[in-house]
N, C-alpha and C positions, 0 to 999 in steps of 0.2 A: 770853136776850139782853136786855141793858140797853136802855132807851129813855128819852126825855125829851119831855114835852109842853110846848110854848110857846104862849102866848096863851090867850084865853078866849072870844073871839067865834066864832060858828059860821062854818064855811067856806062862803063864798058865791061862790066861783069857779065859773064855768059854761063849758061848751064850746059852740061853734058850729061844728060840723064838726071836722075833725082839726087844723086849723091856727089856730084862733081861740079865745082864752080871754078872758073878761071877768068883771067883778065885778057881780053882780046887786044893785044898790042903786037907790034912787030918784034919787040924784044922778048926773047924766050924767058919763061919763068925759071927761077933757080931755087925755089924752096916750096915744099908741100906742107901745109898746115892741116892737121887732122883735128877737127872739132866734132866730137861725137862721131856720127857715121857719115859726115860730109868731109870731102877733101877739097881744100882750097889751093890752087896752083897760083903762086904769087911771086913777087920779087922782093928780095931781101932789103934793098936800100930804102924804099918808102916806109917799110915797117920799122927798120932800125932807127930812122930819123925821128920817130914819134914815140916809140915804146921802149922803156927801159927793160921790161920783161923780155921782149924779143931779142934785145941785145944779149941777154944772158942765155936765152935758149939757142940762139944761132951760134954763139960761142961754143956751147956744149956739143952741138951737132957737128961743128967743124972738127972738134977733137976726135969725134967718133967716126969721121968720114961718112956722115949720114945727112941727107938733105931733107929729111922728114922731121916734123915737130908734132908732138901730141899734146893737146891741151883739152882734155875731156871735162875738166871741172870749171870751165869759164862760165860765170853767171849769164843767163840769157841765151846760152847755146849758140848755134850757128848764125841765127838772125842777128843777135847782138854783136857777134864777132864781125859779121859782114859790114855793119855800120862803122865799126872802128877801122876796118881795113879800107873802106872807101874814103874815110876821112884822111887816112894816111896817104892815099893816092891823090887827094884833093878833088875827088869826084863829088858831084852833087848828092847830098843826102838830106832827107827831111826828118826832123825830129818833132814829135807831138806827144800828147799826154799818154798815149798807149805804148810808145817805145822808148821814151826818154829815160825812164828808170833803168831799164835793161841796158841801155847804152852807157849810162853812168856807172853801173856796177861792172860792166865789161871793161870800160876804160880804166877803172880802178884796178881791176885784175891785171891789165896789161901795163899798168904803171905809166899812164900817159899824162905825166905831170908837167908843170911849168918849168921845172929844172931841166927837163929833157929838151923842150922847145917852147918858146913863148907863144901864147895863144893856143895852147894844146886843147885837146878835147874835153878834159875834165873841167877846165876853167870855163869853156864856152857853155857846157851843159849847166854848170852852177849858175851862171848868169841867166840862162834861159829859165831855169826853175824859179829863181827868186824874182825875176822881173816880169814873168809872164804866167807861168803855170800856177804858182801859189797865189796869184792875185785873182785867179778865176775860180768861182765856186764849182762849176762843173768839172773843170780840169783837175782841181784838187781832189775831188772824189774819185775820178778815174785813176789818177796817179796812185792814190792810196790803195786802190783795189789791185793795181799791178804789183805792188810791193810784196804781196803775199807769196808769190811764186819765186821771189828773189831773195828770200831770207837765207842766211843772216846778213847778207851784204847790204840790203836796203836798210836794215836796222842799224848796222854799224856805221853806215854813211849818213845816218840821221835823216834820211829821206822820209821815213815813217813818222818820226817825231815832228818834222816840219809840216808834213801833210796833216797830221792830227791838229797841230796848232792853227794851221790855216783854216781848216774847216770849223774848228771850235770858235775861232775869232769871228768868223763871218756869221755863224749861228748866234753869237752873243751880241752882235751889233745892234744898235738902236734901229727899230724898224723904220724910222723916218729917214735913215740913211741907206736903206735897202732898195736896190733897183731890181725890177723883175727879171732883168737879164741874168741875175745870179741864179735864178731857179733852174732846177734840173728838168722837171716834168711839165710845169705849167706853161701853156701857150699864151702868148700875149693877146689881149683883146684888141680889136681894131682901133679903139680909141686910144690905146697905149702906144701906137706907132707915131702919133703926131708930136709936134714940137711945141705945142701950146703950153706955156709955163703954168697956167691954171690947171690944166689936165695933169701935168706932171706932178704938181703939188698934191692934187687929189689922189693920184695914183699911189703916192708914197704914204698918204694917210690910211689907205685901204689895205696896206700890207699887214697880214695877220702875224701875230707873234710866233705862230708855229709854222711859218712858211717853209721851213727847212725839213720838217718832219718826214715827209714822204720821200724826199731825196735820199736821206740816209738809210732808208730801207734797202737800198741797193748793196750795202756793205755786208760782208760776211760777219758772223757773230763776234769773232774775236776783235776785229777792227771796230765794229759797231760799239762794243763795250768800251773800248779805249776812247773812242770819240765822245761818247756820252759822259764818261768819267772826266775827260778833259773839259767838256762844257760845264759840268757841275762844278769843277774846281775853279773855273773862272768866276763863277758866282753871279753872272749877269742874266741868267735865264731862270725864270720862275719854275717852281716845282710843278705847277699845273702843266706847263709846256713839256717838261720832262715826262710827266705822266702820259700826256697825249702821244709823245714820241714812242714810248715803250708800248703803248696800246697799238699804235699803227704797225710797229715792227712785229709784234706777236701775231697780229692779224695777217700780215703779209707773209711771214716766214713759217707759220704753223698752220697748214691746211686744216680746215674744220674747226679752228679755235673758236670762232664766233658761234658755231652751231653745237658746241659741246661734243664734237666727234673728232677723234685724233686720227690723222692719216700720216703715212710715211714712217720714217725710221724712229722708233720709240726712243732709242738712246740719244739721237740727235735732238729730238723734241724735248726730252727731259733736260738736257744740257741748256737748251735755249731758255726754257722756262725758269730754271734755277738762276740763270744769269740775269734775267729780267727782274726776278725778285730781289736779287742783290742790288740792282740799280734803282729800285723804287725810292722816291724821295722820302726823307725822314718825316716830313710833315704829313700826318694822316689825311688831311683834307685835300691834298694835291692830286690824289689818284681817285678816279671815279669808282663808286661802289660797284657798279656793274662789271668793270674791268677786273677788280680784285676777286669778285665772285667767279668770273670765268677762269681766272688764274687758279683759284682753289679747286674748282671742279676738274680742271685739266691736271693739276698736281696729283689729285686723288687717282685719276685714270692712269696717269703715267707712273704712279707709285714713286713719287719723288721722295727725297730724304725727309725724315721727320722734322728736321730743323726748318726746311723750306715750308712745309705745311703749317708748322706752328707759327711761323712769322706771318703767314697769310691769315691764319685764324686770329691772331692777335690784332692785326690791322682791321679785319672785318668786324671783329667783336667790338672794337672801339667805336664804330659808327653803325651798330646793328639797327638803330632806329630807322635807318634809311631803307632797310630791306622790306621785301614783300614776302608773303607766304610762299609764292611760287619760287622765289629765289632760294629758299631753304630746302626745297624738295630734291635733295641730292640722292641719287640712287645708291643703294648699298653696294660696295664692290664685290663682296662675297657673302655666302650664307643664304639663309632662307628669307631674311628680312627684305622688305621692299625699299625702305629708306635708310639712309645713313644717319641715324639718330645721334650716334656718338659725336659726330662732327658738329651737329647743331648744339648739342649739350656744351661742347667746348666753346662755341661761339658765344653762347649766353653766359657762360662762366667768365669769359673775357670781358663782356660788358659789365657784369657785376663787379669784377676786379677793377674795372676802370673807375668806378665810384670810390672804391676803397683807396686806390692809388691817389685819386684826386684829393681826398680828405687828408691823406698823409703828406702829400706834396704841398698842401696849402701853407705849410709852415716855412717853405722855401721862399726865397726872394721872388718877386714878381717876374723879373727878367728870366731867371732860371726856370721858373715854372712854365713860362710861355714856350720855352724851347723843349723841355724834356717831358713835362707831365701832360696827360690828356686833359681836355677841358672838363669842368665839373658837370656831372650828369644832372640835368634838370628833370623836374617832375613830368613835364610833357614827354620827354624822351623815355622815361621809365614807363609811362602809360602806353606809348607806342610799342615798346618792346613787349610789354605784358599782353597787349592785344595781338601782336605778332605771334607770340608763343601760343596763345589760345587758339588762333587760327591754324597754326602748325600742328598742334595737338589734335585738332579735329580732323586734319588730313591723315596723319599717321595712325590715328585710332582705327582706321579702316583696315589696317594691316592685321590679319588674324594671327600673325606670328610675333607681334609686338609684345614684349614682356611688360607686365604692369609696372615693374620697378623703373623702367626707362621712362614711362609715361609720368609717373609720380615724381621722379627725381627732377625731370625737366620742369614740371609745373611748380615744384617747390622753390626752384631758383628765383622765380619772379613773384612768389607769394606775397612779399612785402611791398611790391610795386603798386602805385595807385591805379585804380581802375574806376571808370565811370559806372560799370556794372560787371557782374560775373556771368552775364549771359553767354559770352563766348566760351568761358571755361565750362559752363554747364552743358553747352552743346557738345564740346569735346568729350566730356565725361559720358554723356548719353550715347554718343557714337561708340565709345569704347565698350560700354556695357552692351550695346546692341550687337557689336561684332565679336564679343567674347562672352557669350551667355554661360559658359561653363565655369566662370571664376567663382571662388568661394565667398561665403558671407563676410568673412574677415577682409577679403580683398575688396569687396564692395564698400565696406565701411571705410577702408583706407583711401580709396579713390574719391569717395563722396566728401571726405573731410577736407579736400582741397577747396571746396566751394563754400562761399559764404552766402547763406540763404537770404540774408538781409539785403544783399546787393543784386538780387534778381529783379528784373523788370516784371511788370504785370503780365506781359505776354509770356515770359519765361515761366512765371508762376503757374499760369493757366496750363502750360504744357506739362510742367512738373507734376501737378496734382493728378494728372491723367496718365502718368508714365508708370507702367507696371515694372519697369526695370529698376526703379529707385527703391531703396529700403524704406520701410514705413516711417522710421524715425525722420528721415529727410522730408518726406511728404508732409508730416505733421508740422515740422519746422517751417516749411514753405507756407502752409496754411496759416500758421500763427503770424508770421511776419507780414503776409499779405493783409491779414485782418488788422494788424497794427497800422499798416499804411492807410487802410481805409478809415480806421477809427480816427487817426490823427488828422486826416483830411477833413472829416466832418465835424469833429468835436474839439479840435485843438489837442495839445499834447497830453492826452489822457491815456492811462494804461489800466486795463481792467485787472481785477484780482483773478489769479489763475489757480486752478486745482494743482496740487503738488505733482500729480502724475504727468500733467501737461508741462509744468515748469521743468521737470526732469529731462524732458526731450529737447529742451532748448540749450544751445551751446553756452556754457558758462552760467546758465540761469538768467541770462540777460533778457530783458523785455524790451530793449530799445528797438525802435522802428527802423526799417530800411529806408533808402531814399524814396521820396514820394513821387518820383518821376518815372515814366515808363517809356518803353519803345513801342511803336505802333505797327512795325512790320517785322516779320521773321527774317527778312533778308538783311536787315541792319541790326544785328544782335546787340551791338554795343552802343547804339544811339540812345540818347536820353530824351524822353518825351516830356509832356506837360501835364498839369493837373487835369486838364480836360480829358486826356487819354484815360486816366484812371476812372473817371466817371462814366466813360463809354464802355468799360468792360462789361460783358454780359454775365448774367447769372449770379450765383452766390459769391464768385471771386471778387465782384465789385463791392460787395457789402458784407464780407465775412465778419462774424461777431463771435468771440469766444464765450464759452459757458462761464457764467459768473459775472460777465461784463454788464449785464442788464441792470443789476442793482446799482453798480457804480454809476451807470449813466443816469439812473433815476435820481440818485443822491446828488449828482452834479447839477442835474436840471433843476432840482428843487432849490439848490443854493444859488442858482443863477437865473433868476426870474426874468432877466432881460433878454434871454435868447429868443430869437424870432421863430415864427411858426415853421419856417423852411427847415431849420436845423432839427426841430422836433420831428418833422415828417421824415427826414433822412434817417434819424436815429431809430425811428419806429420801423422803417423798412429794413434796417440792418438787423433788428431783433427778430423780425418775422422770417427773414431769409436764412439766418444762420443762428443756431443756438446749440443746446446740448446734444441735439440729435446726431449731428455728424460725428462727434467724438464718442458718443455712446455706441454708435454702430461700429466705429473702429475698435473700441475696447472690447465690445462683446465678441466681435469676430475674431480678434486676436486671442481672447481667452479660450474660445472654442478650438482654435487651431493650435493652441499651446505655444504660441510664438512669444508670449511674455515669459521672461525668466527673472528670477530674483537677483541674478548677478548683475543686471543692468538697472536695477531700481534704485531710486534715491530716497523714497519715503515709504514705499510699501512694495511687496512682491509684484503688484500689478500696476505699478506707477509709471513704467516706461515701456516703450516698444523697441524691440531689438532689430528684427529684420523683416523684410517683406516675404510673404508666402503666396505664391501665385494662386493657390487653391483657396485662399481666404475669400469668403463670400463678398465682403465689402470691397475687396480689391478687384473683383470681377467687373465692378462698375467702372473702374478706371482703365483706360487703354492708352497706348502710346500713339502719339500723333506725329512721331518723327518721320 
């Protein structure tokens, strides 16, 4: 720490109790200065020779025949006044980063200018500040901290602005010019104490760009905000470092921030968080995703202003593909719901809006686009968000109080996003049906329409056809598309002729096959398997064959005499394992239970299946394996 000694005479100030200070000399004192609750018994001449204000005050006391002067509003109080008084007497006084600002403000109050006497206190303090204090990283921080209790004097004397500029300039310096003696908290390594030029050069190269981050955490919020703003204004520090600085400050100043638990004064923490959000760099990629999530969680707990939460949601939504399912499991603040689905809905909406904005902004100039518009959303990013939402839906589906509308609305936001498969969405739907057995048939239809049966893997299909919770229409669609997958695998892109009642159950009447790849483990719902996985499926799911397809196969085989015996054997197995029986059982059981209605038919009153009925005999053979 830098310091400066003034004066050469020994310090002869003495105490008489806690509230009396006097100068121990042979000459009797002739004036009493009351500073706050402390009385100073001093001599007029030394004070008058250095202070224009004392000259005025003493003149007033002489006219009133009074030897006491009251100066209760002097900045720095009795301690700062004593430094000035000792300087007037020529006594030894030591200035350092802790007391120099108070002395400077008190000297200004006492008008200790150069016009009164050359080399007066104000001049000497200014020299000390500019030549020593503001050249030191540590002292600059200490001085800035001391200015807070001396406002508005420290502000008017530009001590605050000089301190801000000193700190910001040092934080913005090229790291190759930084020496570790600048740091506040870091201790030197043993190797750093040597004079070896090679080691010194290596040491400078190892200086991290965020070397100053922890040091500034010592500052109070208002000063910290001004320092960071000044650093940003200088433009030499990257947004990544600013983001790290804000993260460090929030972690230091907000107890429980990293654990998602708020401790201490709510109003104070709310102000701190709102300030940090204002200071976030404009570039979305400069702030870590985890930090923004912690800010959002904390903002919700602290009930920050809507503007603050909206800004955080906008930022998080722009890079939602970086999130994990656990990141989105935000507890609902009030009500019976377990999770805050509305917040996640807004995050996904922001991601969707990002693509729309990117398409609109593509008409702007490239330079302008780089600054203002988010980057164009790629298909892999969309696929990640779709998978993320599927996983999130599977988690919130366990909440018995989750309304169907929230589940469906969230799923529909990403319905157009590319997916390798719909296994994750199927798992979420199944979980919702399991936890909400009392929903109506129309609600079951609504939620099942979210899923594309063509994009279910073979494992998911195996699960679906045994799932009692699914409507019969969905089960038939799954059976059909799994059969199409098997048929395509063995015979090439052939499509059997279908009875109208079956065709009516298929979405849009389409007979196109789903992806021919599968996933081989239930733990990895969205993985895409290989052709060999399909062949390994057990039972009739591996070789499903729709009614009416046998004649088509025979016709094709007769026209293609070049097919090998292997394909003929495979086709024969498919016919034997699956034929009209499975559908005839479904239809007969549905007719008996009255589940078929004319309102849902496309060709005849008995051509489509509406909903599942658990009492149906054929459905008793299917069971859930969830």
